[in-house]
C-alpha positions, 0 to 999 in steps of 0.5 A, a space after each residue: 648174641 642171638 636176639 630172641 623175639 619177645 611177644 605178647 598177645 594183648 587180650 583180656 583174661 576172659 578171651 582165653 580159649 579155656 573159657 570159650 564154651 563158658 563165656 559168650 562174647 555177648 557177656 564180654 562187655 559186662 565182665 571186669 576189664 583188667 588188661 590195662 593194669 596187666 599191661 602197665 606191669 608189662 610195660 614197666 618191666 620192659 622199660 626197666 630192662 630197656 627192651 622192646 617187644 611185639 604186641 599182637 593186639 586183639 581188635 576188641 581190646 584196641 577199640 576199647 583201650 585206644 590209649 593203651 595202644 598209643 602208649 605201646 606205640 609211644 614206648 617204641 614197641 611193635 604193634 601187630 594184629 591178633 584178629 578182632 574177636 578171638 575166634 579160632 580160624 576153623 570156626 570162620 568162613 573165608 569171608 568171616 575171617 577176612 572181615 575179622 582180621 581187616 576190622 582189627 587191622 584197620 582199628 590199629 592203623 587208625 589209632 597209631 597212623 601206620 601200617 600193621 604188618 604182622 599177624 598171629 591167629 588166636 590159639 595158633 589156629 593156622 593148621 592144615 585145614 586153615 592154610 587158606 587163611 595165609 592167602 587172606 593175610 597176603 591180600 590184606 597186606 601182612 608181611 609176616 605170620 606167627 601162627 603155625 606151631 610145628 607140633 602135635 597138639 589137641 587144639 592146634 599145630 602143623 606137625 612137620 612144619 619148619 621150626 625156625 623163621 622162613 619164607 613160605 608160599 601160600 596155597 594161592 601162590 602168595 608169600 609170607 614170612 613165618 616165625 613159628 613158636 619155639 620148639 626143641 627136639 628131644 629124643 626125636 620129638 618136638 617139645 614146645 618151650 618159651 611161651 604161654 602155658 609152657 613158660 609157666 609149666 616148665 621150671 625156669 631152669 628148663 626154659 633157660 636151658 632151652 633158649 640157650 640151646 636154640 641160640 647157641 647150638 642151633 644158632 636160632 632166635 627163640 619165639 617167646 610169647 606171653 599174655 598180659 593176663 599171665 601177669 595177673 594171678 588175682 584175676 577173677 575165676 571163671 567157670 571151665 573144666 578142670 583141665 582148662 582151669 589148670 592150663 589157664 591158672 597154673 603158676 600165674 604167680 611165677 610169670 612176673 619173676 620169670 619174665 624179669 629173669 628172662 629180661 636179665 639174661 637174654 637179648 630180646 626184641 620185636 619180631 619185625 626187627 629179627 625178620 628184617 635182619 634175616 632178610 625175610 621181610 621188607 621194612 618193619 612193623 608199626 612202632 
């Protein structure tokens, strides 16, 4: 059986890109924090299923919920980095990006006392014009990235990039393992599946079919990604445009049930375990 990567981007509901124009970072400390409660539910489901996952933790959250980070680590999950302030890479200079990621990485390593080797950019913002960020990740000691979405999209994406885990060479000559979010090919087009809004938008039967297709027909692991706030349908409503609200809130009440169904049917594990087994990285991530 192919083991699939199960990942969570650990951030607050107000960190979502849907609210980037409506909620200023200066306002974050005054908003209700709900990440701990959502994460309690996630960890409970994983414990019941005896499953492990990778948690890409936002540095801003790690600084304020150090006990939560320790609990993730204590339960045997892999910790990885989601940057500090949830800003898309294209909004940052090279130096700003380095400081943002280094701060988050150092915070996580200080909390758990071991190396953080995996990274995922906010909103999958490693794109054609931000490939320089991969060199910064190499310089900071990361072994793998999971930020390149090989699709056409209005916010992110690198069309034509490899669909499955691989080694890539950075523009500056470094090397990293890359584990892209999952897609399937339908009538010659790449369709994103098994993550975030796609996990909520598509009927569970379609997601289930897509993961089986990846595992059985293509012999590849799926990359499944979710956010703790997707387990929290009662989260506060924040101002945003109609499309942004739809993307954020669609089918939130169904995420819990679908995650349980996923854990019942598929073998899942941390990103580092899969990349290590494939010979794409050395050692493993923080756990």
